[in-house]
N, C-alpha and C positions, 0 to 999 in steps of 0.2 A: 596196763593199770588194773589193779584189782579193787573191787568195791566191797566193803564189809557187808555181811548179811545182816538183816534186821534182827536184833536181839529181842527178848521179852520186854513188853511194855509195862514197867512198874509191877513186877511180879509180887511185890510185898504189899500191894494196895490194901489188902484186907487188914493189915496192921496199922494203916494210917488213920489218925483221928480226923475229925471234921475240919479242923483248922489247917492240917497238913494237906488235905485234899483241896481245900480252897486255895491254898498257896500254889499248889501244883496247877490248879485251874488258871490262876492269874498268869503264871509264868508261860503256860502253854499258849494261852491266847495272845500274849504280848509277843511271843517269839514268832507267831505265824503272820503278824499283821505289819511287820516292819518294812519300810522302804527307805533306801538311801536317797534322800532328796537332793543332796549335793551332786551325787553321781547322775541322777535323772536330769538335772539342769546343766551338768557338765562344768561345774565350778568347784574350786577348792573350799575347804571348810571355812577358811578365813576370809572368804570373799565379802566385799562390802555390799551395801544395799544396791548401789548402782550396777555393779557387776551382776548381781542376781536378777535385777530387773532386765538388764540387756540380754542375759542368757535366756530368760523366759520369753522375752519379746521375739527373739530369734527362733525359738522352738515353736512359739504360738503361730508365727507367720508361716512357718514350714508345714506344720501339721494341722492347721485349722481345718475343720470339716468342710468349710466353704471352698477351700483350695483342693481338697481331696474327697470329692463327693463319692460316697459308696465305699471308701477305704476304711474298713474297720480298724486296721492296725494303726493308721494315722490318727484316727479318732481316739483310740486308746492311749497313744502317746501324748496327744493334746490334753486329755483328761489327767493323765499322770503328771505332766508338766504343770498344769494348773494347780493340782493338789500340792506339788512341791512348792510352788511359788506362794501359795496361800499360807503355808507354814513358815517358810524362810523369810518372807517379807513382813511377818508379824514379830517384833522384838520379843514379846513375852513367849510366844510359842517357839520361836527359834532357840531362845535361852534354855527352855525345858528340853527341847529336842537335842541340843548340843550336850547338855548335862546328863540326860538319862537315856539317850539313844532310843532303842526300840520300846522302852517303857515309858516314854514321855507322856503318852495319853493317860497313863495311870497315876501320874503325880498329882497330888492334891485332891483326889477323888474320895468321896466318902464311901462308906461300907454298903451303900445301896446298889452298887454295880452299875452306876449310870455311865461309867467310862466305857462300857462295853456294848453300847447300842442297844439292840433288842434283847440281849441276854440278861433280862431282869430277873430270871429265875435262879441266877447264881447267887449263893449265900456265901458272903466273905467272912462271916462269923465276927463282924465288928472289927475286922483288921484295919489298922490305921498305918498308912504309908508315912505319915508325918513324923513318926519316931525315928526314921532313917534319913541320913543326909543324902543318900542316893538310893536308887533301886538296887544297884549292885551291892550295896551294904546289906540289904535285906536278903539277897541271894547268898551272900557269904554266910550270914547267920543261918540261913536255911540249910545250906550244905553242911555247915559245921554241926548242926543239930542232928543231921542224918548220919554223921560219922564219916563224911567224905574226906578224902585225903588232899583234895585240891580246893582252891577258892574259886571265886567267880572268874578270875583271869589266870588259870593255871599256866605255868611256863612249860614250853615244849622242849623235848630233847632232840629236836631236829638239828642237824648240823651240816656243815659244809662237807661235801664228799671229798675224800682224799684224792680222788682221780682228777679234781679240778674241774668240776662241771660248770662252775660259775654260779652255783646255788649258794645263797648265803641267808642267814636270818637277818631280820631288821634289828636295829640297835636295841639292846636290852631284851632280846629274845622275841618270841612271837607275841604280838598283841592281837586283840580281838579284831576281826576284819570289820570294816565299815558295814553296818547293816547286820552284824552278827553280835548278839548281846551275850551277857554273862551266862556261861553254862551251856551255850549251844554247841560248843566244840569246834566251831569254825576258827581257822587260824590263817595267817598270811605270812608270806616271806617274799624276798626279792630274788629274781633270777636274772643274771647278767648275761647278755648274748652279744656276739659280734654282729655286725650288719649282715654278713653273709649268712649266718645261722638264722637270724630273724627273717631275712628275705626268703630263703629257700625252705625254712622249717627245719627242725632238728629234733632228735630224740636225746633226752638227757637222762642219765641214771642218778637218782638222788638217794642218799643214805638218810633214812629217817630214824636213826637210832637203832631200833630192834628189827627193822625191815628195810629192804631196798626196793625201790619202785622205778619203773621206766615211764617217763613222762614225754609225750609227743607234743612239741610246740608247733602249731600250724604255721604255714608260710604267711608272711605279712604281719607278724608281730611287730609292735613298735611301742615306744614309751607311752605309758598310760594303760596298756592292755593288761587285763587280768586273766590268767588261765586258771580254770577251776578243776581241781583234781578231787573227784567225788570220793567220799569215804575215807580220806586220809588225814583228817583233822584229829582232834582229841575226842574222847568219848563223852557223849552227852549224859550227864548224871541223871537225867529225868527219863529219857527213852532207852538208855543203855546202847545207843547206836553212836557211830562216830560221825563227827561233822566233816566238812570239806576243807581242803587245803587250797588256798588262793595264792597263786604266784604272780607278783607284780613284775612286769617286764621292764628291765633297763637295758639300754644299748651302750656298749663301749664306744667311745668317740671314734669317728672315722676321719681320716685325713682329707677327705674330699666331699663325701656326702652328708647331707643334714636334712632336716624336715621343715616344711612350712605347711602346717596343717596336715592334710592327707598327702600332699605332694612331696616329692623329693627335690632337694635343692643342691646346687653346687656353684662354685665360682670358677669361671674359666678365664685364665690369663691369655691376652693376645698381645702381639707386638704392635707398635705404633703404625707401622706400614700396613698391617692387616686391618687396623681400625680405619685407616684413611682410604685404602684401595679396595677393601673387602677381601674375603678369603674363604676357602673351604677347609675346615679344621676337624680333627677327630675329637670326639667328646666321650669320655668313659660313661657308661650306664651300668646298672646292676648286672646285666647279661651281656656285656661286651661293648666295644666302641662303636659309635655311629658317626657318620660325617654330617656336619651341620654347616650350612652356608652363612657366613657373616656378611651382612650388607655393607657396602661402602659407607663411610661416615658415621658408623655406630659410636656411641659415647660410653664412657665408663659408667657402670651402674645400671645400664639398660639390661632388661631381662628378656631372654628368648625361651620359647617353650618347645620341649620335645614331647609331643603328645603320645601317651601310651607307653612311655619309657620310665615311668616312676615306680612307685611302691605297689604292693598288692593289697587291694581293699578286701573287706570281709566277704564280698561276693566273688572273689577270685579274679576281678578285673584289675587292669593296671592303671594307676593314676598318671599324672604328667611329671616330667622332670623339668624344673625351672633352672635355666642357665644364666647366672648373673655375670655380665662382662666386666673384666678388670683389665685395664691397659697396663702392661708391664713395661715400665720405663727402663731401658737398658742401662746398665751401670759400668760394665767393662767393654767400652768401645775400642774397636781397632782403629788404627790411624785412618784407614780408608772410610770406615763408618762415620768418624768424626767429621772428616771433610765433607762427606755427603750431607750430614745434618747442618753444617755450617752453611753450605750452599742453599739448602732449603730455607734456613732462617733468613739469609740475605735476599732471597728472591720471593719470600712469602708475601702475598698481597692481601691476606685477610688478618685482621686483628681480632682475636676472640674477646677482647675487653672493650670494644667500641661502645657497647651498650651501657657501659658503667661511667662513662665520662661525665655525664650530667646529673649523676646521683648526688644529692645533698640532703642533709638533715633539716 
């Protein structure tokens, strides 16, 4: 991967009037303060208040300083989650955040600069955000006034590689990434991988219109993971540097493996006699089959755990593989098999429905 070098920072600054410089100041400050609160809490944008509360509670229990004495990283995560919950649990703040993204704190502020904390020495020249329906409308006007050829959400010419890399744009072209506002140049797309590619890691060659880049997807990628490719977004009209490209990982469905959180899951069919008598059976895992002992009397739906045979986590460790038991009822019986099943039925001493006889409404 290649990263674009930093270009000149507003080389035409001497030609800007006070209002233009104030507008630039507003955009610069807003673009550096944004946090994706939904991503921090691990919920989708449409999550209801209950989901948000539960997500925050889970993170708060995990990262609370009392449970992590001396752990500065955990303390930072706790503060970050608390900040996210404070905004998303407040309907008014959340509405502004959803509508204006990284500029939500600037909405409805007067010209005295109070939205910017201690930066009271910034003169906004009487600028009024209220004349725009959104902050992006202001950016569009600002860019148009500077003679830019793109708006706040310029479309990308990124396209699927003819070589079939599995790289594709999101519907309607590239949208602004969550946490990246108008004009920052950050863009996102979806990259589809097989389970094998995602588990082992893979290098993909992507055609970005006028350039081709090689992207290394690290081992252990899974749905929801975002891979950042630095300096391969659109050009930022303010700094003249390029933003980043974010690749959202999707996995092509596998006929055996699936996910349950961080663990890998699968469903293992066994024969009725194996369920009754127990057995040692081969179970596929990402790196080959292993032998698993089935205890006698196991029931359909029970789950067994293969420790350390699951997916690769961000630290390079293996999670577990959860094996859900399914009892495969035979359908094409030989005459001999049918005779044995009939003998079992006729000599069976246990009625599995005994406990249902006295049930009444």
